[in-house]
PDB file of N, CA, C and O in Angstrom:
ATOM      1  N   ALA A   1     -11.062   8.136   2.730  1.00  0.00           N
ATOM      2  CA  ALA A   1     -10.107   7.209   3.881  1.00  0.00           C
ATOM      3  C   ALA A   1      -8.712   6.652   3.748  1.00  0.00           C
ATOM      4  O   ALA A   1      -8.228   5.932   2.875  1.00  0.00           O
ATOM      5  N   VAL A   2      -8.279   7.088   4.662  1.00  0.00           N
ATOM      6  CA  VAL A   2      -6.963   6.711   4.443  1.00  0.00           C
ATOM      7  C   VAL A   2      -6.391   5.245   5.870  1.00  0.00           C
ATOM      8  O   VAL A   2      -6.301   5.399   7.088  1.00  0.00           O
ATOM      9  N   VAL A   3      -6.247   4.563   5.423  1.00  0.00           N
ATOM     10  CA  VAL A   3      -6.067   3.476   6.142  1.00  0.00           C
ATOM     11  C   VAL A   3      -4.337   3.185   5.802  1.00  0.00           C
ATOM     12  O   VAL A   3      -3.752   3.408   4.742  1.00  0.00           O
ATOM     13  N   ARG A   4      -3.691   2.532   7.271  1.00  0.00           N
ATOM     14  CA  ARG A   4      -1.918   2.639   7.352  1.00  0.00           C
ATOM     15  C   ARG A   4      -1.817   1.280   7.975  1.00  0.00           C
ATOM     16  O   ARG A   4      -1.835   1.327   9.205  1.00  0.00           O
ATOM     17  N   PRO A   5      -1.698  -0.122   7.368  1.00  0.00           N
ATOM     18  CA  PRO A   5      -1.539  -1.112   8.230  1.00  0.00           C
ATOM     19  C   PRO A   5      -0.101  -1.448   7.973  1.00  0.00           C
ATOM     20  O   PRO A   5       0.569  -1.214   6.967  1.00  0.00           O
ATOM     21  N   ALA A   6       0.236  -2.046   9.090  1.00  0.00           N
ATOM     22  CA  ALA A   6       1.337  -2.243   9.733  1.00  0.00           C
ATOM     23  C   ALA A   6       2.547  -3.887   9.458  1.00  0.00           C
ATOM     24  O   ALA A   6       3.680  -4.131   9.873  1.00  0.00           O
ATOM     25  N   ASN A   7       1.385  -4.834   8.408  1.00  0.00           N
ATOM     26  CA  ASN A   7       1.659  -6.108   7.974  1.00  0.00           C
ATOM     27  C   ASN A   7       1.204  -6.208   6.820  1.00  0.00           C
ATOM     28  O   ASN A   7       0.538  -5.290   6.342  1.00  0.00           O
ATOM     29  N   THR A   8       1.458  -7.301   6.157  1.00  0.00           N
ATOM     30  CA  THR A   8       0.740  -7.602   5.091  1.00  0.00           C
ATOM     31  C   THR A   8      -0.812  -8.615   5.436  1.00  0.00           C
ATOM     32  O   THR A   8      -1.628  -9.076   4.638  1.00  0.00           O
ATOM     33  N   GLN A   9      -0.782  -8.660   6.335  1.00  0.00           N
ATOM     34  CA  GLN A   9      -1.995  -9.465   6.911  1.00  0.00           C
ATOM     35  C   GLN A   9      -3.413  -8.420   6.671  1.00  0.00           C
ATOM     36  O   GLN A   9      -4.400  -8.423   5.934  1.00  0.00           O
ATOM     37  N   GLN A  10      -2.764  -7.413   7.939  1.00  0.00           N
ATOM     38  CA  GLN A  10      -3.290  -5.759   7.326  1.00  0.00           C
ATOM     39  C   GLN A  10      -3.915  -5.849   5.858  1.00  0.00           C
ATOM     40  O   GLN A  10      -5.088  -5.913   5.491  1.00  0.00           O
ATOM     41  N   VAL A  11      -2.907  -5.835   5.268  1.00  0.00           N
ATOM     42  CA  VAL A  11      -3.104  -5.335   3.642  1.00  0.00           C
ATOM     43  C   VAL A  11      -4.007  -6.141   3.268  1.00  0.00           C
ATOM     44  O   VAL A  11      -4.968  -5.739   2.611  1.00  0.00           O
ATOM     45  N   ALA A  12      -3.878  -7.235   3.568  1.00  0.00           N
ATOM     46  CA  ALA A  12      -5.132  -8.282   2.464  1.00  0.00           C
ATOM     47  C   ALA A  12      -6.334  -8.112   3.201  1.00  0.00           C
ATOM     48  O   ALA A  12      -7.285  -8.737   2.732  1.00  0.00           O
ATOM     49  N   ASP A  13      -6.572  -7.415   4.268  1.00  0.00           N
ATOM     50  CA  ASP A  13      -8.084  -7.514   5.185  1.00  0.00           C
ATOM     51  C   ASP A  13      -7.991  -5.740   4.445  1.00  0.00           C
ATOM     52  O   ASP A  13      -8.860  -5.503   3.605  1.00  0.00           O
ATOM     53  N   VAL A  14      -7.489  -5.168   4.603  1.00  0.00           N
ATOM     54  CA  VAL A  14      -7.861  -3.706   3.995  1.00  0.00           C
ATOM     55  C   VAL A  14      -8.770  -4.172   2.799  1.00  0.00           C
ATOM     56  O   VAL A  14      -9.944  -3.861   2.601  1.00  0.00           O
ATOM     57  N   VAL A  15      -7.898  -5.052   1.989  1.00  0.00           N
ATOM     58  CA  VAL A  15      -8.393  -5.148   0.408  1.00  0.00           C
ATOM     59  C   VAL A  15      -9.869  -5.609   0.327  1.00  0.00           C
ATOM     60  O   VAL A  15     -10.767  -5.070  -0.320  1.00  0.00           O
ATOM     61  N   LYS A  16      -9.965  -7.015   1.326  1.00  0.00           N
ATOM     62  CA  LYS A  16     -11.051  -7.906   1.252  1.00  0.00           C
ATOM     63  C   LYS A  16     -12.006  -6.713   1.705  1.00  0.00           C
ATOM     64  O   LYS A  16     -13.034  -6.545   1.049  1.00  0.00           O
ATOM     65  N   ALA A  17     -11.781  -6.013   2.606  1.00  0.00           N
ATOM     66  CA  ALA A  17     -12.869  -5.186   3.079  1.00  0.00           C
ATOM     67  C   ALA A  17     -13.159  -3.983   1.615  1.00  0.00           C
ATOM     68  O   ALA A  17     -14.242  -3.713   1.095  1.00  0.00           O
ATOM     69  N   CYS A  18     -12.364  -3.675   1.404  1.00  0.00           N
ATOM     70  CA  CYS A  18     -12.815  -2.273  -0.330  1.00  0.00           C
ATOM     71  C   CYS A  18     -13.375  -3.133  -0.923  1.00  0.00           C
ATOM     72  O   CYS A  18     -14.575  -3.004  -1.167  1.00  0.00           O
ATOM     73  N   SER A  19     -12.620  -4.340  -1.357  1.00  0.00           N
ATOM     74  CA  SER A  19     -13.346  -5.311  -2.575  1.00  0.00           C
ATOM     75  C   SER A  19     -15.247  -5.552  -2.069  1.00  0.00           C
ATOM     76  O   SER A  19     -16.148  -5.217  -2.839  1.00  0.00           O
ATOM     77  N   ALA A  20     -15.471  -6.068  -0.916  1.00  0.00           N
ATOM     78  CA  ALA A  20     -17.072  -6.441  -0.130  1.00  0.00           C
ATOM     79  C   ALA A  20     -17.430  -4.738  -0.174  1.00  0.00           C
ATOM     80  O   ALA A  20     -18.495  -4.595   0.426  1.00  0.00           O
ATOM     81  N   ALA A  21     -17.086  -3.845  -0.505  1.00  0.00           N
ATOM     82  CA  ALA A  21     -17.649  -2.508  -0.341  1.00  0.00           C
ATOM     83  C   ALA A  21     -17.635  -1.719  -1.480  1.00  0.00           C
ATOM     84  O   ALA A  21     -17.999  -0.549  -1.604  1.00  0.00           O
ATOM     85  N   GLY A  22     -17.063  -2.673  -2.501  1.00  0.00           N
ATOM     86  CA  GLY A  22     -16.619  -1.923  -3.344  1.00  0.00           C
ATOM     87  C   GLY A  22     -16.234  -0.970  -3.697  1.00  0.00           C
ATOM     88  O   GLY A  22     -16.792  -0.523  -4.699  1.00  0.00           O
ATOM     89  N   ALA A  23     -15.068  -0.131  -3.073  1.00  0.00           N
ATOM     90  CA  ALA A  23     -14.251   1.020  -2.980  1.00  0.00           C
ATOM     91  C   ALA A  23     -13.086   0.695  -3.441  1.00  0.00           C
ATOM     92  O   ALA A  23     -12.412  -0.305  -3.194  1.00  0.00           O
ATOM     93  N   ALA A  24     -12.825   1.772  -4.272  1.00  0.00           N
ATOM     94  CA  ALA A  24     -11.316   1.541  -4.941  1.00  0.00           C
ATOM     95  C   ALA A  24     -10.319   1.884  -3.769  1.00  0.00           C
ATOM     96  O   ALA A  24     -10.456   2.716  -2.872  1.00  0.00           O
ATOM     97  N   ILE A  25      -9.379   1.101  -3.996  1.00  0.00           N
ATOM     98  CA  ILE A  25      -8.138   1.497  -3.749  1.00  0.00           C
ATOM     99  C   ILE A  25      -7.404   2.053  -4.406  1.00  0.00           C
ATOM    100  O   ILE A  25      -7.410   1.876  -5.624  1.00  0.00           O
ATOM    101  N   VAL A  26      -6.220   3.217  -3.573  1.00  0.00           N
ATOM    102  CA  VAL A  26      -5.286   4.190  -4.193  1.00  0.00           C
ATOM    103  C   VAL A  26      -3.961   3.855  -3.158  1.00  0.00           C
ATOM    104  O   VAL A  26      -3.720   4.490  -2.131  1.00  0.00           O
ATOM    105  N   PRO A  27      -3.132   2.662  -3.699  1.00  0.00           N
ATOM    106  CA  PRO A  27      -1.749   2.737  -3.227  1.00  0.00           C
ATOM    107  C   PRO A  27      -0.718   4.161  -3.139  1.00  0.00           C
ATOM    108  O   PRO A  27      -0.524   4.961  -4.054  1.00  0.00           O
ATOM    109  N   GLN A  28      -0.096   4.201  -1.653  1.00  0.00           N
ATOM    110  CA  GLN A  28       0.539   4.938  -1.428  1.00  0.00           C
ATOM    111  C   GLN A  28       1.788   5.097  -1.088  1.00  0.00           C
ATOM    112  O   GLN A  28       1.903   5.024   0.135  1.00  0.00           O
ATOM    113  N   GLY A  29       2.795   5.285  -1.639  1.00  0.00           N
ATOM    114  CA  GLY A  29       4.142   4.532  -1.418  1.00  0.00           C
ATOM    115  C   GLY A  29       4.961   5.805  -0.529  1.00  0.00           C
ATOM    116  O   GLY A  29       4.811   6.380   0.549  1.00  0.00           O
ATOM    117  N   GLY A  30       5.783   5.847  -1.537  1.00  0.00           N
ATOM    118  CA  GLY A  30       6.907   6.793  -0.792  1.00  0.00           C
ATOM    119  C   GLY A  30       6.506   8.983  -0.792  1.00  0.00           C
ATOM    120  O   GLY A  30       6.883   9.756   0.090  1.00  0.00           O
ATOM    121  N   ASN A  31       6.048   9.197  -1.503  1.00  0.00           N
ATOM    122  CA  ASN A  31       4.846  10.282  -1.711  1.00  0.00           C
ATOM    123  C   ASN A  31       6.572  11.314  -1.840  1.00  0.00           C
ATOM    124  O   ASN A  31       7.284  11.969  -1.078  1.00  0.00           O
ATOM    125  N   THR A  32       6.566  10.908  -3.271  1.00  0.00           N
ATOM    126  CA  THR A  32       7.492  11.396  -4.102  1.00  0.00           C
ATOM    127  C   THR A  32       7.292  12.611  -4.738  1.00  0.00           C
ATOM    128  O   THR A  32       8.040  13.589  -4.766  1.00  0.00           O
ATOM    129  N   GLY A  33       5.518  12.345  -5.568  1.00  0.00           N
ATOM    130  CA  GLY A  33       5.486  13.272  -6.261  1.00  0.00           C
ATOM    131  C   GLY A  33       5.583  12.700  -7.885  1.00  0.00           C
ATOM    132  O   GLY A  33       4.877  12.960  -8.859  1.00  0.00           O
ATOM    133  N   LEU A  34       6.316  12.153  -7.789  1.00  0.00           N
ATOM    134  CA  LEU A  34       6.596  11.494  -9.267  1.00  0.00           C
ATOM    135  C   LEU A  34       5.516  10.718  -9.690  1.00  0.00           C
ATOM    136  O   LEU A  34       5.675  10.218 -10.804  1.00  0.00           O
ATOM    137  N   ALA A  35       4.537  10.489  -9.164  1.00  0.00           N
ATOM    138  CA  ALA A  35       3.441   9.304  -9.187  1.00  0.00           C
ATOM    139  C   ALA A  35       2.292   9.606  -8.849  1.00  0.00           C
ATOM    140  O   ALA A  35       1.921   9.288  -7.719  1.00  0.00           O
ATOM    141  N   VAL A  36       1.290  10.397  -9.854  1.00  0.00           N
ATOM    142  CA  VAL A  36       0.542  11.569  -9.716  1.00  0.00           C
ATOM    143  C   VAL A  36      -0.614  10.483  -9.919  1.00  0.00           C
ATOM    144  O   VAL A  36      -1.725  11.012  -9.938  1.00  0.00           O
ATOM    145  N   GLY A  37      -0.626   8.821 -10.107  1.00  0.00           N
ATOM    146  CA  GLY A  37      -2.073   7.871  -9.365  1.00  0.00           C
ATOM    147  C   GLY A  37      -1.600   7.685  -8.216  1.00  0.00           C
ATOM    148  O   GLY A  37      -2.094   6.583  -7.976  1.00  0.00           O
ATOM    149  N   SER A  38      -0.900   7.994  -7.166  1.00  0.00           N
ATOM    150  CA  SER A  38      -1.158   7.755  -6.101  1.00  0.00           C
ATOM    151  C   SER A  38      -1.863   8.747  -5.195  1.00  0.00           C
ATOM    152  O   SER A  38      -2.014   8.689  -3.975  1.00  0.00           O
ATOM    153  N   ILE A  39      -2.315   9.801  -6.180  1.00  0.00           N
ATOM    154  CA  ILE A  39      -3.535  10.411  -5.276  1.00  0.00           C
ATOM    155  C   ILE A  39      -5.171  10.006  -5.732  1.00  0.00           C
ATOM    156  O   ILE A  39      -5.669   9.454  -6.713  1.00  0.00           O
ATOM    157  N   PRO A  40      -5.479  10.349  -4.994  1.00  0.00           N
ATOM    158  CA  PRO A  40      -7.213   9.609  -5.099  1.00  0.00           C
ATOM    159  C   PRO A  40      -7.804  10.788  -5.975  1.00  0.00           C
ATOM    160  O   PRO A  40      -7.125  11.752  -6.329  1.00  0.00           O
ATOM    161  N   ASP A  41      -9.381  10.579  -6.343  1.00  0.00           N
ATOM    162  CA  ASP A  41      -9.779  11.993  -7.337  1.00  0.00           C
ATOM    163  C   ASP A  41     -10.648  12.249  -6.822  1.00  0.00           C
ATOM    164  O   ASP A  41     -10.977  11.514  -5.891  1.00  0.00           O
ATOM    165  N   ASP A  42     -11.515  13.474  -7.162  1.00  0.00           N
ATOM    166  CA  ASP A  42     -12.603  14.383  -6.207  1.00  0.00           C
ATOM    167  C   ASP A  42     -13.927  13.427  -6.024  1.00  0.00           C
ATOM    168  O   ASP A  42     -14.876  14.020  -5.513  1.00  0.00           O
ATOM    169  N   SER A  43     -14.164  11.970  -6.373  1.00  0.00           N
ATOM    170  CA  SER A  43     -15.152  11.411  -5.804  1.00  0.00           C
ATOM    171  C   SER A  43     -15.555  11.008  -4.595  1.00  0.00           C
ATOM    172  O   SER A  43     -16.657  10.478  -4.453  1.00  0.00           O
ATOM    173  N   GLY A  44     -14.642  11.226  -3.483  1.00  0.00           N
ATOM    174  CA  GLY A  44     -14.959  10.699  -2.104  1.00  0.00           C
ATOM    175  C   GLY A  44     -14.897   9.440  -1.706  1.00  0.00           C
ATOM    176  O   GLY A  44     -14.984   9.123  -0.519  1.00  0.00           O
ATOM    177  N   THR A  45     -14.658   8.169  -3.168  1.00  0.00           N
ATOM    178  CA  THR A  45     -15.017   7.186  -2.822  1.00  0.00           C
ATOM    179  C   THR A  45     -14.199   6.041  -2.346  1.00  0.00           C
ATOM    180  O   THR A  45     -14.479   4.955  -1.838  1.00  0.00           O
ATOM    181  N   GLN A  46     -12.726   6.840  -2.786  1.00  0.00           N
ATOM    182  CA  GLN A  46     -11.787   5.779  -2.614  1.00  0.00           C
ATOM    183  C   GLN A  46     -10.767   5.534  -1.351  1.00  0.00           C
ATOM    184  O   GLN A  46     -10.622   6.341  -0.433  1.00  0.00           O
ATOM    185  N   VAL A  47     -10.167   4.428  -1.455  1.00  0.00           N
ATOM    186  CA  VAL A  47      -9.335   4.645  -0.136  1.00  0.00           C
ATOM    187  C   VAL A  47      -8.329   4.358  -0.446  1.00  0.00           C
ATOM    188  O   VAL A  47      -7.908   3.449  -1.160  1.00  0.00           O
ATOM    189  N   VAL A  48      -7.609   5.584   0.395  1.00  0.00           N
ATOM    190  CA  VAL A  48      -5.811   5.426   0.303  1.00  0.00           C
ATOM    191  C   VAL A  48      -5.554   4.334   0.935  1.00  0.00           C
ATOM    192  O   VAL A  48      -6.332   4.029   1.839  1.00  0.00           O
ATOM    193  N   LEU A  49      -4.374   3.423   0.634  1.00  0.00           N
ATOM    194  CA  LEU A  49      -4.213   2.614   0.906  1.00  0.00           C
ATOM    195  C   LEU A  49      -2.019   3.268   1.401  1.00  0.00           C
ATOM    196  O   LEU A  49      -1.257   3.046   0.460  1.00  0.00           O
ATOM    197  N   SER A  50      -1.635   3.636   2.116  1.00  0.00           N
ATOM    198  CA  SER A  50      -0.993   4.187   2.594  1.00  0.00           C
ATOM    199  C   SER A  50       0.526   2.747   2.893  1.00  0.00           C
ATOM    200  O   SER A  50       0.516   1.917   3.802  1.00  0.00           O
ATOM    201  N   LEU A  51       1.343   2.861   2.089  1.00  0.00           N
ATOM    202  CA  LEU A  51       2.378   1.876   2.761  1.00  0.00           C
ATOM    203  C   LEU A  51       3.621   2.228   3.323  1.00  0.00           C
ATOM    204  O   LEU A  51       4.585   1.465   3.394  1.00  0.00           O
ATOM    205  N   GLN A  52       3.594   3.149   3.639  1.00  0.00           N
ATOM    206  CA  GLN A  52       4.752   3.818   4.783  1.00  0.00           C
ATOM    207  C   GLN A  52       5.081   3.214   5.842  1.00  0.00           C
ATOM    208  O   GLN A  52       6.212   3.418   6.283  1.00  0.00           O
ATOM    209  N   ARG A  53       4.093   2.218   6.602  1.00  0.00           N
ATOM    210  CA  ARG A  53       4.536   1.596   7.974  1.00  0.00           C
ATOM    211  C   ARG A  53       5.441   0.132   7.259  1.00  0.00           C
ATOM    212  O   ARG A  53       6.283  -0.384   7.994  1.00  0.00           O
ATOM    213  N   LEU A  54       5.248  -0.400   6.013  1.00  0.00           N
ATOM    214  CA  LEU A  54       5.476  -1.278   6.062  1.00  0.00           C
ATOM    215  C   LEU A  54       7.017  -1.006   5.144  1.00  0.00           C
ATOM    216  O   LEU A  54       7.146  -1.118   3.925  1.00  0.00           O
ATOM    217  N   ASN A  55       8.034  -0.642   6.098  1.00  0.00           N
ATOM    218  CA  ASN A  55       9.377  -0.059   5.996  1.00  0.00           C
ATOM    219  C   ASN A  55      10.525  -1.235   6.374  1.00  0.00           C
ATOM    220  O   ASN A  55      11.673  -0.906   6.672  1.00  0.00           O
ATOM    221  N   ALA A  56      10.070  -2.710   6.326  1.00  0.00           N
ATOM    222  CA  ALA A  56      11.261  -3.938   6.987  1.00  0.00           C
ATOM    223  C   ALA A  56      11.833  -4.126   5.759  1.00  0.00           C
ATOM    224  O   ALA A  56      11.139  -4.055   4.744  1.00  0.00           O
ATOM    225  N   ILE A  57      12.996  -4.356   5.715  1.00  0.00           N
ATOM    226  CA  ILE A  57      13.774  -5.677   5.113  1.00  0.00           C
ATOM    227  C   ILE A  57      13.974  -6.990   5.828  1.00  0.00           C
ATOM    228  O   ILE A  57      14.702  -7.231   6.791  1.00  0.00           O
ATOM    229  N   ARG A  58      13.126  -7.834   5.111  1.00  0.00           N
ATOM    230  CA  ARG A  58      13.174  -9.267   5.674  1.00  0.00           C
ATOM    231  C   ARG A  58      14.320 -10.166   5.101  1.00  0.00           C
ATOM    232  O   ARG A  58      14.510 -11.164   5.796  1.00  0.00           O
ATOM    233  N   THR A  59      15.053 -10.069   4.108  1.00  0.00           N
ATOM    234  CA  THR A  59      16.252 -10.909   4.224  1.00  0.00           C
ATOM    235  C   THR A  59      16.819 -10.497   2.783  1.00  0.00           C
ATOM    236  O   THR A  59      16.083 -10.123   1.870  1.00  0.00           O
ATOM    237  N   ILE A  60      18.196 -10.608   2.686  1.00  0.00           N
ATOM    238  CA  ILE A  60      18.883 -10.126   1.543  1.00  0.00           C
ATOM    239  C   ILE A  60      19.793 -11.307   1.120  1.00  0.00           C
ATOM    240  O   ILE A  60      20.330 -11.999   1.985  1.00  0.00           O
ATOM    241  N   ASP A  61      20.015 -11.603  -0.525  1.00  0.00           N
ATOM    242  CA  ASP A  61      20.201 -12.885  -1.229  1.00  0.00           C
ATOM    243  C   ASP A  61      21.756 -12.292  -2.047  1.00  0.00           C
ATOM    244  O   ASP A  61      22.019 -12.271  -3.250  1.00  0.00           O
ATOM    245  N   ALA A  62      22.434 -11.934  -1.092  1.00  0.00           N
ATOM    246  CA  ALA A  62      23.521 -11.383  -1.863  1.00  0.00           C
ATOM    247  C   ALA A  62      24.073 -11.643  -3.490  1.00  0.00           C
ATOM    248  O   ALA A  62      24.320 -10.913  -4.450  1.00  0.00           O
ATOM    249  N   ALA A  63      24.125 -13.557  -3.128  1.00  0.00           N
ATOM    250  CA  ALA A  63      24.646 -14.127  -3.648  1.00  0.00           C
ATOM    251  C   ALA A  63      23.637 -13.962  -5.442  1.00  0.00           C
ATOM    252  O   ALA A  63      24.252 -13.963  -6.508  1.00  0.00           O
ATOM    253  N   ASN A  64      22.267 -13.854  -5.370  1.00  0.00           N
ATOM    254  CA  ASN A  64      21.475 -13.493  -6.270  1.00  0.00           C
ATOM    255  C   ASN A  64      21.360 -12.034  -6.016  1.00  0.00           C
ATOM    256  O   ASN A  64      20.141 -11.946  -5.868  1.00  0.00           O
ATOM    257  N   LEU A  65      21.750 -11.027  -5.893  1.00  0.00           N
ATOM    258  CA  LEU A  65      21.262  -9.396  -6.050  1.00  0.00           C
ATOM    259  C   LEU A  65      20.170  -9.289  -5.955  1.00  0.00           C
ATOM    260  O   LEU A  65      19.585  -8.736  -6.886  1.00  0.00           O
ATOM    261  N   THR A  66      19.178  -9.901  -4.467  1.00  0.00           N
ATOM    262  CA  THR A  66      17.846  -9.495  -4.369  1.00  0.00           C
ATOM    263  C   THR A  66      17.930  -9.613  -3.276  1.00  0.00           C
ATOM    264  O   THR A  66      18.753 -10.360  -2.746  1.00  0.00           O
ATOM    265  N   MET A  67      16.916  -8.750  -2.524  1.00  0.00           N
ATOM    266  CA  MET A  67      16.124  -8.726  -1.072  1.00  0.00           C
ATOM    267  C   MET A  67      14.575  -8.517  -1.180  1.00  0.00           C
ATOM    268  O   MET A  67      13.885  -7.742  -1.843  1.00  0.00           O
ATOM    269  N   THR A  68      14.267  -9.597  -0.193  1.00  0.00           N
ATOM    270  CA  THR A  68      12.862  -9.130   0.354  1.00  0.00           C
ATOM    271  C   THR A  68      12.424  -8.589   1.298  1.00  0.00           C
ATOM    272  O   THR A  68      12.646  -9.057   2.415  1.00  0.00           O
ATOM    273  N   VAL A  69      11.700  -7.487   1.134  1.00  0.00           N
ATOM    274  CA  VAL A  69      10.860  -6.424   1.558  1.00  0.00           C
ATOM    275  C   VAL A  69       9.453  -6.388   1.800  1.00  0.00           C
ATOM    276  O   VAL A  69       8.673  -7.139   1.214  1.00  0.00           O
ATOM    277  N   GLU A  70       9.015  -5.313   2.870  1.00  0.00           N
ATOM    278  CA  GLU A  70       7.856  -5.721   3.115  1.00  0.00           C
ATOM    279  C   GLU A  70       6.644  -5.102   2.070  1.00  0.00           C
ATOM    280  O   GLU A  70       5.469  -5.438   2.220  1.00  0.00           O
TER     281      GLU A  70
END
């Protein structure tokens, strides 16, 4: 299965549901192909957690050179 949450609450809900079902989660971000860890195995028991929709910048703190993103 692939889930595509739109906010952090939905991510939390997916994690809770997977935990209750004993399903492993495979987080998937930019799909650059540089991190093979974002590919589920052949077991068919893992849930792909796509973070593609979490793409907003919340705050930028120029003084401390940090930002908060989804």
